[in-house]
C-alpha positions in Angstrom: 0.0 -0.1 0.0 1.4 3.4 -1.0 2.6 5.7 2.4 0.4 8.6 3.0 0.9 11.8 2.2 1.5 13.9 5.1 0.5 17.6 6.0 3.0 20.3 7.1 1.8 22.5 9.7 3.7 25.8 9.8 3.4 27.5 12.8 4.7 31.5 12.3 4.9 34.4 13.8 7.8 36.0 15.3 10.4 35.3 17.9 8.8 35.7 21.5 5.1 35.4 20.1 3.8 32.6 21.3 4.3 30.2 18.2 6.2 27.4 20.7 3.2 26.9 22.9 0.4 27.0 20.0 2.9 24.3 17.7 3.4 22.3 21.1 -0.8 21.8 21.5 -1.0 21.2 17.9 1.3 18.7 18.2 -0.5 16.8 20.9 -3.3 16.6 18.4 -4.0 12.5 17.2 -1.7 11.2 14.4 0.7 14.5 14.9 4.7 14.7 15.0 5.8 18.4 17.1 8.8 19.1 14.8 10.1 22.1 16.9 12.0 24.6 14.6 12.5 21.8 11.9 14.7 23.7 9.6 17.1 25.0 12.2 17.8 21.4 12.7 20.3 20.9 9.6 22.3 23.8 10.7 22.4 22.3 14.4 23.5 19.1 12.8 26.0 20.3 10.5 27.6 22.5 14.1 27.2 19.3 16.3 27.1 15.3 14.6 26.7 14.5 17.9 23.9 16.4 18.4 21.2 14.7 21.2 17.5 14.7 21.1 16.0 15.9 24.4 15.3 12.4 25.2 18.6 11.6 25.6 19.4 9.6 22.6 22.1 11.0 19.6 19.8 12.1 17.4 21.0 9.8 14.7 19.9 7.3 17.0 16.7 8.4 18.7 13.8 6.4 17.2 12.1 9.7 16.1 15.2 11.4 14.4 17.1 8.6 13.0 15.6 8.1 9.5 15.1 12.2 9.1 18.6 13.1 10.1 20.4 10.1 7.8 22.4 12.3 5.7 25.8 11.9 4.3 27.8 15.4 5.1 28.1 16.4 1.4 24.3 16.0 1.0 24.2 18.1 4.3 26.2 20.4 3.3 23.9 21.0 -0.2 20.7 21.1 1.7 22.3 23.9 4.0 23.6 25.9 0.8 20.1 25.8 -1.0 18.4 26.8 2.4 21.0 30.0 2.7 20.2 31.0 -1.0 16.5 30.2 -1.2 15.1 30.6 2.4 17.4 32.7 4.7 16.5 33.1 8.3 17.5 36.2 8.5 15.0 38.7 7.5 13.0 35.7 5.9 9.9 38.0 5.4 11.6 40.0 2.4 12.7 36.9 0.4 8.9 35.5 1.5 7.2 38.1 -0.3 9.6 38.1 -3.5 9.0 34.3 -4.3 5.3 34.8 -3.2 4.9 37.5 -6.1 6.0 35.6 -8.6 4.3 32.1 -7.7 1.2 33.9 -7.2 1.8 35.8 -10.8 1.7 32.3 -12.2 5.6 31.6 -12.7 7.3 28.1 -11.9 10.0 27.9 -9.1 13.5 28.8 -10.1 15.7 25.9 -10.4 17.4 26.2 -7.0 14.1 26.8 -4.8 12.7 23.2 -6.8 15.9 21.4 -5.4 15.6 23.1 -1.8 11.4 22.2 -2.1 12.2 18.9 -3.0 15.0 18.1 -0.4 12.4 19.9 2.2 9.6 17.7 1.2 11.5 14.5 1.4 12.8 15.6 5.2 9.2 15.8 6.0 7.5 12.8 4.2 10.7 10.4 5.8 10.1 12.0 9.4 6.7 11.3 9.0 6.6 7.8 7.5 8.8 6.9 10.6 6.5 7.7 12.9 3.2 7.0 11.5 2.2 10.5 11.8 -0.1 12.6 9.2 0.7 15.9 10.6 4.4 17.2 10.7 4.3 20.8 13.0 6.8 23.2 12.5 7.1 26.0 14.1 10.6 27.3 12.1 8.8 30.4 11.5 10.3 30.8 8.1 7.3 32.2 5.5 9.2 31.2 2.4 9.3 27.6 3.4 5.2 28.0 3.9 5.1 29.5 0.4 7.0 27.3 -1.4 5.3 24.4 0.2 1.7 25.7 0.1 1.8 27.2 -3.8 4.7 24.7 -5.4 4.2 21.8 -3.2 3.4 18.2 -3.4 2.6 17.7 0.1 -0.4 19.0 2.4 0.0 22.3 4.2 -1.7 24.5 6.7 -0.3 27.8 7.6 -1.3 28.9 11.1 -0.4 32.3 12.0 0.2 33.3 15.3 -0.3 36.9 16.5 0.9 38.2 19.8 0.1 42.1 20.6 3.5 43.5 19.7 3.8 45.6 23.0 4.1 41.6 24.8 6.8 40.6 22.0 8.7 43.8 22.8 8.8 43.1 26.2 9.4 39.5 26.6 12.5 40.8 24.4 13.7 43.3 26.8 13.5 41.2 29.3 16.4 39.2 27.8 18.4 41.8 28.2 18.2 44.0 25.1 16.2 47.4 26.5 16.0 51.0 24.6 14.5 52.6 21.9 16.1 51.1 19.1 15.3 47.9 20.2 11.7 49.0 20.6 11.8 50.6 17.0 13.6 47.3 15.5 11.3 44.5 17.3 8.1 46.7 16.5 9.4 47.0 13.0 10.2 43.5 12.3 6.8 42.6 13.7 5.1 44.4 11.2 7.1 42.9 8.2 6.4 39.4 9.1 3.0 39.6 10.1 1.9 41.7 6.7 4.0 39.2 4.8 2.2 35.9 6.5 -1.1 37.4 6.1 -0.4 38.5 2.2 0.1 34.0 2.4 -2.8 33.4 3.6 -4.5 35.6 0.9 -3.0 33.4 -1.5 -3.8 30.0 -0.2 -7.4 30.9 0.8 -8.5 27.7 3.4 -5.2 26.6 4.0 -4.6 29.6 6.2 -5.7 30.3 10.1 -4.9 33.2 12.5 -4.8 32.7 15.6 -4.4 35.3 18.0 -2.2 34.3 21.3 -4.2 36.3 24.1 -7.4 34.5 22.6 -5.9 31.3 22.7 -4.3 31.5 26.1 -7.8 32.4 27.1 -9.3 29.5 25.3 -7.2 27.1 23.3 -9.8 24.8 22.3 -11.9 27.3 21.2 -8.7 29.5 19.2 -7.8 26.1 17.8 -11.2 24.9 16.7 -10.8 26.2 12.9 -7.2 24.6 12.7 -8.9 21.2 13.7 -11.8 21.9 11.3 -9.1 22.3 8.3 -7.2 19.5 9.3 -10.3 16.8 9.6 -10.7 16.6 13.6 -13.3 16.7 16.0 -13.3 18.7 19.3 -13.0 15.6 21.0 -9.8 15.1 19.7 -8.1 18.4 21.6 -5.6 17.4 24.2 -6.3 18.6 27.8 -3.9 21.3 27.8 -5.7 21.7 31.4 -3.6 19.0 33.1 -0.2 19.2 34.1 0.6 16.0 33.6 -0.7 16.1 29.9 1.0 12.4 28.3 2.8 14.3 25.3 6.6 13.6 24.9 8.9 16.1 22.9 11.6 14.5 21.1 13.6 18.0 20.2 17.2 18.0 19.3 17.2 21.6 18.6 19.7 23.6 21.3 18.4 25.7 23.7 14.3 24.2 23.2 12.6 22.2 25.6 11.7 19.0 25.0 11.3 15.7 27.3 8.5 14.3 29.0 6.2 17.8 29.9 2.7 18.7 30.6 1.7 21.3 28.2 0.7 24.7 30.6 -1.2 27.3 28.9 -0.5 30.8 30.7 -0.7 34.0 29.4 2.0 36.1 29.9 0.8 40.0 29.9 3.8 41.6 32.1 4.0 44.1 29.1 1.0 45.7 31.1 3.2 46.4 34.1 6.6 46.5 33.0 6.6 47.9 29.6 7.5 51.8 30.0 5.2 54.1 28.3 7.6 55.4 25.9 8.0 51.9 24.3 4.2 51.6 24.1 4.3 54.7 22.0 7.0 53.6 20.0 5.4 50.0 19.5 1.9 51.7 18.9 3.0 54.2 16.4 5.2 51.4 14.3 2.8 48.9 13.9 -0.7 51.5 13.5 -1.0 49.9 9.8 -1.8 46.4 11.0 -3.6 47.8 14.0 -6.2 50.1 11.4 -8.3 46.9 11.3 -7.6 45.7 15.0 -10.6 46.1 17.6 -8.0 48.0 20.5 -7.3 46.0 23.3 -8.1 46.9 26.9 -5.3 48.3 29.1 -6.6 47.3 32.2 -5.0 44.1 33.6 -7.3 41.1 33.8 -9.5 42.1 31.2 -10.0 39.9 28.2 -9.6 41.7 25.0 -12.7 42.4 22.9 -11.0 40.9 20.0 -9.2 37.3 19.6 -8.3 38.1 16.0 -6.1 41.1 14.4 -7.0 41.9 11.2 -4.6 43.5 8.5 -6.0 46.0 6.1 -6.7 43.8 2.9 -3.5 43.9 0.9 -3.0 45.3 -3.0 -5.1 42.9 -5.7 -3.2 40.3 -7.3 -3.5 37.5 -10.1 -4.9 34.1 -8.6 -3.3 31.0 -9.2 -4.4 27.3 -9.4 -3.0 25.6 -6.5 -1.2 21.8 -7.5 -3.4 19.3 -5.8 -1.0 17.2 -3.2 0.1 14.0 -5.0 
């Protein structure tokens, strides 16, 4: 019997924007495998061939990752070279917009893009088949990967766009030791660029895009992710018990600095920005992110009061020619 074609779930947002916790909950669904920052794994393996998974085994011997990381050094180098050329991690939104314009106008992927896409899909398929998973969850946050797999790929895709209040993102970055007006402006502008780019991807791929507000997710994960379950063909009864500290999920995660192991999924809202973010920083962030907030119902400033809108709506992108999407193989 032919192997089932998996679906790659791109969970995209900004750093410190809630993508990992949303991705973990999606990864706890039946038939799902949480891959963490999947496309950063290859860089980690190149730096450290003995990289260990969170389960304690070397990644190349881990029952989850062994097949997917079975790459000769020369092939790993070719994959990394293509990734740097096609889908670089630095300012990835800029490359994603260029690729989206071309593919959205009906152009074919370039030779390098096609070669990178084949390798990316091959690794996802091997990972899924080795673990009998029909869903692979990637929180790499690279919109170029989402554009290529959605508009030119052969596997199923779903883009889950996680949007956190930019004031919370800025405050979280400041808490990690980088504070000041320059940091506030840089993070706010990166937030705006990333989210407007991902929203444009959603405009191009239609129902294979779901936007999730981080604050709404923390208030009620099941309701916030109901559209995701619907797109994946799952019932509400399949939703994991995130309220239990002993949620029986084992995360095999070989990415350095990213937690894994046997952990419950505890969803807690981080709204410390309401107490900690200086008024000057709030003004900077609000001023620089106003193009996105133009269609947003503003969240109240009072701590503990739920937002009136769990979905942030960007202004509509300029019209573009539609392109028929390829059917999954």
